[in-house]
PDB file of N, CA, C and O in Angstrom:
ATOM      1  N   MET A   1       9.776 127.810 155.083  1.00  0.00           N
ATOM      2  CA  MET A   1      11.211 127.924 155.069  1.00  0.00           C
ATOM      3  C   MET A   1      11.730 127.570 156.452  1.00  0.00           C
ATOM      4  O   MET A   1      11.114 127.904 157.465  1.00  0.00           O
ATOM      5  N   ARG A   2      12.867 126.894 156.485  1.00  0.00           N
ATOM      6  CA  ARG A   2      13.458 126.481 157.752  1.00  0.00           C
ATOM      7  C   ARG A   2      14.896 126.955 157.816  1.00  0.00           C
ATOM      8  O   ARG A   2      15.654 126.769 156.865  1.00  0.00           O
ATOM      9  N   CYS A   3      15.273 127.558 158.912  1.00  0.00           N
ATOM     10  CA  CYS A   3      16.660 127.995 159.094  1.00  0.00           C
ATOM     11  C   CYS A   3      17.484 126.822 159.599  1.00  0.00           C
ATOM     12  O   CYS A   3      17.043 126.070 160.468  1.00  0.00           O
ATOM     13  N   VAL A   4      18.663 126.673 159.057  1.00  0.00           N
ATOM     14  CA  VAL A   4      19.564 125.610 159.494  1.00  0.00           C
ATOM     15  C   VAL A   4      20.910 126.214 159.854  1.00  0.00           C
ATOM     16  O   VAL A   4      21.246 127.322 159.436  1.00  0.00           O
ATOM     17  N   SER A   5      21.661 125.473 160.626  1.00  0.00           N
ATOM     18  CA  SER A   5      22.991 125.945 161.009  1.00  0.00           C
ATOM     19  C   SER A   5      23.942 125.775 159.827  1.00  0.00           C
ATOM     20  O   SER A   5      23.664 124.981 158.928  1.00  0.00           O
ATOM     21  N   PRO A   6      25.047 126.498 159.810  1.00  0.00           N
ATOM     22  CA  PRO A   6      26.039 126.298 158.743  1.00  0.00           C
ATOM     23  C   PRO A   6      26.511 124.847 158.679  1.00  0.00           C
ATOM     24  O   PRO A   6      26.770 124.331 157.592  1.00  0.00           O
ATOM     25  N   ARG A   7      26.622 124.192 159.814  1.00  0.00           N
ATOM     26  CA  ARG A   7      27.047 122.787 159.849  1.00  0.00           C
ATOM     27  C   ARG A   7      26.040 121.895 159.119  1.00  0.00           C
ATOM     28  O   ARG A   7      26.434 121.025 158.343  1.00  0.00           O
ATOM     29  N   GLN A   8      24.745 122.107 159.363  1.00  0.00           N
ATOM     30  CA  GLN A   8      23.717 121.329 158.683  1.00  0.00           C
ATOM     31  C   GLN A   8      23.740 121.589 157.187  1.00  0.00           C
ATOM     32  O   GLN A   8      23.543 120.667 156.395  1.00  0.00           O
ATOM     33  N   LEU A   9      23.974 122.818 156.796  1.00  0.00           N
ATOM     34  CA  LEU A   9      24.036 123.169 155.381  1.00  0.00           C
ATOM     35  C   LEU A   9      25.192 122.454 154.691  1.00  0.00           C
ATOM     36  O   LEU A   9      25.041 121.957 153.575  1.00  0.00           O
ATOM     37  N   VAL A  10      26.330 122.403 155.346  1.00  0.00           N
ATOM     38  CA  VAL A  10      27.505 121.735 154.777  1.00  0.00           C
ATOM     39  C   VAL A  10      27.297 120.225 154.722  1.00  0.00           C
ATOM     40  O   VAL A  10      27.744 119.577 153.775  1.00  0.00           O
ATOM     41  N   ASP A  11      26.625 119.655 155.719  1.00  0.00           N
ATOM     42  CA  ASP A  11      26.402 118.207 155.768  1.00  0.00           C
ATOM     43  C   ASP A  11      25.305 117.733 154.823  1.00  0.00           C
ATOM     44  O   ASP A  11      25.248 116.545 154.508  1.00  0.00           O
ATOM     45  N   TRP A  12      24.433 118.625 154.362  1.00  0.00           N
ATOM     46  CA  TRP A  12      23.273 118.226 153.570  1.00  0.00           C
ATOM     47  C   TRP A  12      23.624 117.346 152.369  1.00  0.00           C
ATOM     48  O   TRP A  12      22.998 116.299 152.207  1.00  0.00           O
ATOM     49  N   PRO A  13      24.593 117.712 151.515  1.00  0.00           N
ATOM     50  CA  PRO A  13      24.883 116.855 150.357  1.00  0.00           C
ATOM     51  C   PRO A  13      25.370 115.460 150.739  1.00  0.00           C
ATOM     52  O   PRO A  13      25.170 114.512 149.978  1.00  0.00           O
ATOM     53  N   ASP A  14      25.998 115.319 151.889  1.00  0.00           N
ATOM     54  CA  ASP A  14      26.520 114.018 152.307  1.00  0.00           C
ATOM     55  C   ASP A  14      25.432 113.000 152.605  1.00  0.00           C
ATOM     56  O   ASP A  14      25.678 111.798 152.511  1.00  0.00           O
ATOM     57  N   VAL A  15      24.240 113.450 152.958  1.00  0.00           N
ATOM     58  CA  VAL A  15      23.176 112.522 153.332  1.00  0.00           C
ATOM     59  C   VAL A  15      22.139 112.342 152.221  1.00  0.00           C
ATOM     60  O   VAL A  15      21.097 111.727 152.446  1.00  0.00           O
ATOM     61  N   GLN A  16      22.410 112.863 151.042  1.00  0.00           N
ATOM     62  CA  GLN A  16      21.481 112.742 149.927  1.00  0.00           C
ATOM     63  C   GLN A  16      21.846 111.544 149.051  1.00  0.00           C
ATOM     64  O   GLN A  16      22.995 111.105 149.022  1.00  0.00           O
ATOM     65  N   ASN A  17      20.864 111.035 148.354  1.00  0.00           N
ATOM     66  CA  ASN A  17      21.068 109.939 147.419  1.00  0.00           C
ATOM     67  C   ASN A  17      21.795 110.483 146.193  1.00  0.00           C
ATOM     68  O   ASN A  17      21.279 111.391 145.541  1.00  0.00           O
ATOM     69  N   PRO A  18      22.975 109.962 145.856  1.00  0.00           N
ATOM     70  CA  PRO A  18      23.729 110.469 144.705  1.00  0.00           C
ATOM     71  C   PRO A  18      22.965 110.367 143.385  1.00  0.00           C
ATOM     72  O   PRO A  18      23.148 111.206 142.503  1.00  0.00           O
ATOM     73  N   LEU A  19      22.112 109.352 143.238  1.00  0.00           N
ATOM     74  CA  LEU A  19      21.339 109.211 141.999  1.00  0.00           C
ATOM     75  C   LEU A  19      20.333 110.349 141.838  1.00  0.00           C
ATOM     76  O   LEU A  19      20.133 110.856 140.735  1.00  0.00           O
ATOM     77  N   VAL A  20      19.707 110.744 142.936  1.00  0.00           N
ATOM     78  CA  VAL A  20      18.743 111.845 142.885  1.00  0.00           C
ATOM     79  C   VAL A  20      19.464 113.154 142.602  1.00  0.00           C
ATOM     80  O   VAL A  20      18.991 113.957 141.798  1.00  0.00           O
ATOM     81  N   LEU A  21      20.602 113.381 143.249  1.00  0.00           N
ATOM     82  CA  LEU A  21      21.363 114.610 142.995  1.00  0.00           C
ATOM     83  C   LEU A  21      21.797 114.694 141.537  1.00  0.00           C
ATOM     84  O   LEU A  21      21.768 115.772 140.943  1.00  0.00           O
ATOM     85  N   GLU A  22      22.195 113.578 140.962  1.00  0.00           N
ATOM     86  CA  GLU A  22      22.608 113.563 139.552  1.00  0.00           C
ATOM     87  C   GLU A  22      21.436 113.946 138.647  1.00  0.00           C
ATOM     88  O   GLU A  22      21.614 114.694 137.685  1.00  0.00           O
ATOM     89  N   LYS A  23      20.238 113.435 138.952  1.00  0.00           N
ATOM     90  CA  LYS A  23      19.055 113.794 138.162  1.00  0.00           C
ATOM     91  C   LYS A  23      18.734 115.279 138.293  1.00  0.00           C
ATOM     92  O   LYS A  23      18.343 115.917 137.315  1.00  0.00           O
ATOM     93  N   LEU A  24      18.895 115.832 139.490  1.00  0.00           N
ATOM     94  CA  LEU A  24      18.593 117.248 139.700  1.00  0.00           C
ATOM     95  C   LEU A  24      19.574 118.151 138.965  1.00  0.00           C
ATOM     96  O   LEU A  24      19.209 119.255 138.561  1.00  0.00           O
ATOM     97  N   ARG A  25      20.802 117.706 138.787  1.00  0.00           N
ATOM     98  CA  ARG A  25      21.820 118.538 138.133  1.00  0.00           C
ATOM     99  C   ARG A  25      21.525 118.793 136.655  1.00  0.00           C
ATOM    100  O   ARG A  25      22.039 119.757 136.087  1.00  0.00           O
ATOM    101  N   VAL A  26      20.718 117.959 136.029  1.00  0.00           N
ATOM    102  CA  VAL A  26      20.432 118.157 134.607  1.00  0.00           C
ATOM    103  C   VAL A  26      19.339 119.200 134.377  1.00  0.00           C
ATOM    104  O   VAL A  26      19.133 119.637 133.245  1.00  0.00           O
ATOM    105  N   LEU A  27      18.641 119.602 135.434  1.00  0.00           N
ATOM    106  CA  LEU A  27      17.601 120.617 135.298  1.00  0.00           C
ATOM    107  C   LEU A  27      18.204 122.007 135.416  1.00  0.00           C
ATOM    108  O   LEU A  27      19.025 122.266 136.295  1.00  0.00           O
ATOM    109  N   ASP A  28      17.790 122.897 134.524  1.00  0.00           N
ATOM    110  CA  ASP A  28      18.197 124.295 134.627  1.00  0.00           C
ATOM    111  C   ASP A  28      17.265 125.015 135.603  1.00  0.00           C
ATOM    112  O   ASP A  28      16.211 124.493 135.965  1.00  0.00           O
ATOM    113  N   VAL A  29      17.655 126.195 136.016  1.00  0.00           N
ATOM    114  CA  VAL A  29      16.840 126.996 136.927  1.00  0.00           C
ATOM    115  C   VAL A  29      15.467 127.225 136.305  1.00  0.00           C
ATOM    116  O   VAL A  29      15.358 127.622 135.145  1.00  0.00           O
ATOM    117  N   GLY A  30      14.434 126.973 137.079  1.00  0.00           N
ATOM    118  CA  GLY A  30      13.067 127.194 136.620  1.00  0.00           C
ATOM    119  C   GLY A  30      12.473 126.051 135.819  1.00  0.00           C
ATOM    120  O   GLY A  30      11.293 126.103 135.474  1.00  0.00           O
ATOM    121  N   MET A  31      13.250 125.018 135.511  1.00  0.00           N
ATOM    122  CA  MET A  31      12.727 123.885 134.746  1.00  0.00           C
ATOM    123  C   MET A  31      11.926 122.959 135.648  1.00  0.00           C
ATOM    124  O   MET A  31      12.219 122.811 136.834  1.00  0.00           O
ATOM    125  N   ARG A  32      10.904 122.337 135.057  1.00  0.00           N
ATOM    126  CA  ARG A  32      10.111 121.331 135.750  1.00  0.00           C
ATOM    127  C   ARG A  32      10.368 119.995 135.069  1.00  0.00           C
ATOM    128  O   ARG A  32      10.436 119.943 133.841  1.00  0.00           O
ATOM    129  N   PRO A  33      10.511 118.924 135.820  1.00  0.00           N
ATOM    130  CA  PRO A  33      10.739 117.622 135.197  1.00  0.00           C
ATOM    131  C   PRO A  33       9.529 117.187 134.378  1.00  0.00           C
ATOM    132  O   PRO A  33       8.385 117.415 134.771  1.00  0.00           O
ATOM    133  N   SER A  34       9.792 116.568 133.251  1.00  0.00           N
ATOM    134  CA  SER A  34       8.707 116.071 132.407  1.00  0.00           C
ATOM    135  C   SER A  34       8.239 114.714 132.930  1.00  0.00           C
ATOM    136  O   SER A  34       8.914 114.091 133.750  1.00  0.00           O
ATOM    137  N   GLY A  35       7.098 114.270 132.459  1.00  0.00           N
ATOM    138  CA  GLY A  35       6.608 112.947 132.825  1.00  0.00           C
ATOM    139  C   GLY A  35       6.045 112.845 134.230  1.00  0.00           C
ATOM    140  O   GLY A  35       6.354 111.891 134.944  1.00  0.00           O
ATOM    141  N   GLY A  36       5.236 113.792 134.642  1.00  0.00           N
ATOM    142  CA  GLY A  36       4.604 113.699 135.949  1.00  0.00           C
ATOM    143  C   GLY A  36       4.995 114.785 136.917  1.00  0.00           C
ATOM    144  O   GLY A  36       4.443 114.854 138.015  1.00  0.00           O
ATOM    145  N   GLY A  37       5.933 115.639 136.544  1.00  0.00           N
ATOM    146  CA  GLY A  37       6.317 116.743 137.419  1.00  0.00           C
ATOM    147  C   GLY A  37       7.067 116.296 138.657  1.00  0.00           C
ATOM    148  O   GLY A  37       7.674 115.225 138.681  1.00  0.00           O
ATOM    149  N   TRP A  38       7.019 117.128 139.683  1.00  0.00           N
ATOM    150  CA  TRP A  38       7.795 116.879 140.904  1.00  0.00           C
ATOM    151  C   TRP A  38       7.290 115.696 141.713  1.00  0.00           C
ATOM    152  O   TRP A  38       8.071 115.056 142.416  1.00  0.00           O
ATOM    153  N   LYS A  39       5.992 115.391 141.628  1.00  0.00           N
ATOM    154  CA  LYS A  39       5.451 114.285 142.427  1.00  0.00           C
ATOM    155  C   LYS A  39       6.042 112.938 142.016  1.00  0.00           C
ATOM    156  O   LYS A  39       6.179 112.045 142.851  1.00  0.00           O
ATOM    157  N   ARG A  40       6.389 112.786 140.752  1.00  0.00           N
ATOM    158  CA  ARG A  40       6.903 111.506 140.283  1.00  0.00           C
ATOM    159  C   ARG A  40       8.381 111.549 139.942  1.00  0.00           C
ATOM    160  O   ARG A  40       8.953 110.521 139.579  1.00  0.00           O
ATOM    161  N   TYR A  41       9.009 112.699 140.047  1.00  0.00           N
ATOM    162  CA  TYR A  41      10.384 112.858 139.560  1.00  0.00           C
ATOM    163  C   TYR A  41      11.384 111.870 140.147  1.00  0.00           C
ATOM    164  O   TYR A  41      11.797 110.960 139.427  1.00  0.00           O
ATOM    165  N   PRO A  42      11.797 111.988 141.399  1.00  0.00           N
ATOM    166  CA  PRO A  42      12.768 111.019 141.890  1.00  0.00           C
ATOM    167  C   PRO A  42      12.123 109.832 142.597  1.00  0.00           C
ATOM    168  O   PRO A  42      12.829 108.925 143.037  1.00  0.00           O
ATOM    169  N   ALA A  43      10.822 109.821 142.711  1.00  0.00           N
ATOM    170  CA  ALA A  43       9.997 108.878 143.471  1.00  0.00           C
ATOM    171  C   ALA A  43      10.688 107.621 143.999  1.00  0.00           C
ATOM    172  O   ALA A  43      11.193 107.625 145.122  1.00  0.00           O
ATOM    173  N   ALA A  44      10.718 106.577 143.230  1.00  0.00           N
ATOM    174  CA  ALA A  44      11.193 105.293 143.740  1.00  0.00           C
ATOM    175  C   ALA A  44      12.683 105.288 144.041  1.00  0.00           C
ATOM    176  O   ALA A  44      13.123 104.596 144.959  1.00  0.00           O
ATOM    177  N   GLU A  45      13.460 106.040 143.290  1.00  0.00           N
ATOM    178  CA  GLU A  45      14.901 106.000 143.482  1.00  0.00           C
ATOM    179  C   GLU A  45      15.377 106.829 144.664  1.00  0.00           C
ATOM    180  O   GLU A  45      16.558 106.772 145.007  1.00  0.00           O
ATOM    181  N   SER A  46      14.493 107.602 145.300  1.00  0.00           N
ATOM    182  CA  SER A  46      14.950 108.512 146.344  1.00  0.00           C
ATOM    183  C   SER A  46      15.226 107.832 147.674  1.00  0.00           C
ATOM    184  O   SER A  46      15.895 108.410 148.531  1.00  0.00           O
ATOM    185  N   ALA A  47      14.733 106.633 147.861  1.00  0.00           N
ATOM    186  CA  ALA A  47      14.941 105.955 149.138  1.00  0.00           C
ATOM    187  C   ALA A  47      16.331 105.337 149.195  1.00  0.00           C
ATOM    188  O   ALA A  47      16.679 104.473 148.390  1.00  0.00           O
ATOM    189  N   VAL A  48      17.109 105.793 150.153  1.00  0.00           N
ATOM    190  CA  VAL A  48      18.456 105.257 150.361  1.00  0.00           C
ATOM    191  C   VAL A  48      18.419 104.423 151.626  1.00  0.00           C
ATOM    192  O   VAL A  48      17.983 104.908 152.670  1.00  0.00           O
ATOM    193  N   PRO A  49      18.867 103.175 151.555  1.00  0.00           N
ATOM    194  CA  PRO A  49      18.877 102.381 152.781  1.00  0.00           C
ATOM    195  C   PRO A  49      19.823 102.995 153.800  1.00  0.00           C
ATOM    196  O   PRO A  49      20.917 103.436 153.447  1.00  0.00           O
ATOM    197  N   ARG A  50      19.418 103.026 155.035  1.00  0.00           N
ATOM    198  CA  ARG A  50      20.243 103.608 156.093  1.00  0.00           C
ATOM    199  C   ARG A  50      21.180 102.530 156.627  1.00  0.00           C
ATOM    200  O   ARG A  50      20.833 101.775 157.535  1.00  0.00           O
ATOM    201  N   THR A  51      22.351 102.478 156.053  1.00  0.00           N
ATOM    202  CA  THR A  51      23.383 101.515 156.417  1.00  0.00           C
ATOM    203  C   THR A  51      24.594 102.289 156.895  1.00  0.00           C
ATOM    204  O   THR A  51      24.585 103.519 156.837  1.00  0.00           O
ATOM    205  N   PRO A  52      25.639 101.616 157.366  1.00  0.00           N
ATOM    206  CA  PRO A  52      26.844 102.358 157.754  1.00  0.00           C
ATOM    207  C   PRO A  52      27.406 103.221 156.624  1.00  0.00           C
ATOM    208  O   PRO A  52      28.019 104.257 156.883  1.00  0.00           O
ATOM    209  N   GLU A  53      27.202 102.800 155.375  1.00  0.00           N
ATOM    210  CA  GLU A  53      27.676 103.605 154.247  1.00  0.00           C
ATOM    211  C   GLU A  53      26.793 104.824 154.020  1.00  0.00           C
ATOM    212  O   GLU A  53      27.259 105.839 153.503  1.00  0.00           O
ATOM    213  N   HIS A  54      25.515 104.732 154.405  1.00  0.00           N
ATOM    214  CA  HIS A  54      24.548 105.815 154.235  1.00  0.00           C
ATOM    215  C   HIS A  54      23.847 106.074 155.566  1.00  0.00           C
ATOM    216  O   HIS A  54      22.660 105.777 155.693  1.00  0.00           O
ATOM    217  N   PRO A  55      24.547 106.618 156.560  1.00  0.00           N
ATOM    218  CA  PRO A  55      23.909 106.826 157.869  1.00  0.00           C
ATOM    219  C   PRO A  55      22.894 107.955 157.823  1.00  0.00           C
ATOM    220  O   PRO A  55      22.917 108.798 156.926  1.00  0.00           O
ATOM    221  N   THR A  56      22.020 107.954 158.789  1.00  0.00           N
ATOM    222  CA  THR A  56      21.110 109.088 158.918  1.00  0.00           C
ATOM    223  C   THR A  56      21.911 110.281 159.398  1.00  0.00           C
ATOM    224  O   THR A  56      23.020 110.131 159.909  1.00  0.00           O
ATOM    225  N   HIS A  57      21.349 111.458 159.233  1.00  0.00           N
ATOM    226  CA  HIS A  57      22.045 112.670 159.666  1.00  0.00           C
ATOM    227  C   HIS A  57      22.316 112.607 161.169  1.00  0.00           C
ATOM    228  O   HIS A  57      23.380 113.023 161.628  1.00  0.00           O
ATOM    229  N   THR A  58      21.361 112.092 161.929  1.00  0.00           N
ATOM    230  CA  THR A  58      21.527 111.990 163.375  1.00  0.00           C
ATOM    231  C   THR A  58      22.652 111.030 163.723  1.00  0.00           C
ATOM    232  O   THR A  58      23.478 111.326 164.586  1.00  0.00           O
ATOM    233  N   ALA A  59      22.691 109.881 163.056  1.00  0.00           N
ATOM    234  CA  ALA A  59      23.740 108.904 163.338  1.00  0.00           C
ATOM    235  C   ALA A  59      25.112 109.477 163.023  1.00  0.00           C
ATOM    236  O   ALA A  59      26.078 109.216 163.740  1.00  0.00           O
ATOM    237  N   LYS A  60      25.198 110.253 161.960  1.00  0.00           N
ATOM    238  CA  LYS A  60      26.476 110.857 161.604  1.00  0.00           C
ATOM    239  C   LYS A  60      26.917 111.826 162.697  1.00  0.00           C
ATOM    240  O   LYS A  60      28.088 111.858 163.074  1.00  0.00           O
ATOM    241  N   ARG A  61      25.973 112.613 163.200  1.00  0.00           N
ATOM    242  CA  ARG A  61      26.291 113.572 164.250  1.00  0.00           C
ATOM    243  C   ARG A  61      26.728 112.868 165.531  1.00  0.00           C
ATOM    244  O   ARG A  61      27.620 113.347 166.231  1.00  0.00           O
ATOM    245  N   GLU A  62      26.101 111.731 165.838  1.00  0.00           N
ATOM    246  CA  GLU A  62      26.436 111.001 167.056  1.00  0.00           C
ATOM    247  C   GLU A  62      27.854 110.452 167.017  1.00  0.00           C
ATOM    248  O   GLU A  62      28.496 110.330 168.060  1.00  0.00           O
ATOM    249  N   ARG A  63      28.355 110.116 165.824  1.00  0.00           N
ATOM    250  CA  ARG A  63      29.712 109.580 165.700  1.00  0.00           C
ATOM    251  C   ARG A  63      30.763 110.648 165.882  1.00  0.00           C
ATOM    252  O   ARG A  63      31.900 110.334 166.231  1.00  0.00           O
ATOM    253  N   GLU A  64      30.418 111.898 165.656  1.00  0.00           N
ATOM    254  CA  GLU A  64      31.404 112.984 165.713  1.00  0.00           C
ATOM    255  C   GLU A  64      31.690 113.417 167.120  1.00  0.00           C
ATOM    256  O   GLU A  64      32.497 114.321 167.336  1.00  0.00           O
TER     257      GLU A  64
END
């Protein structure tokens, strides 16, 4: 477990891939994804290119 600041907690959704978040929203509490479990769940789709539209968390902080 890692402690984060309130600012990091609020910023977390902004730096996530929207496609992965959408997939996670369909799971209920305690559910495991079918077809390979967590190791294969968001696999290929989880990589978001780091562009100005999708900056890294550090880059976002540097702009502020």
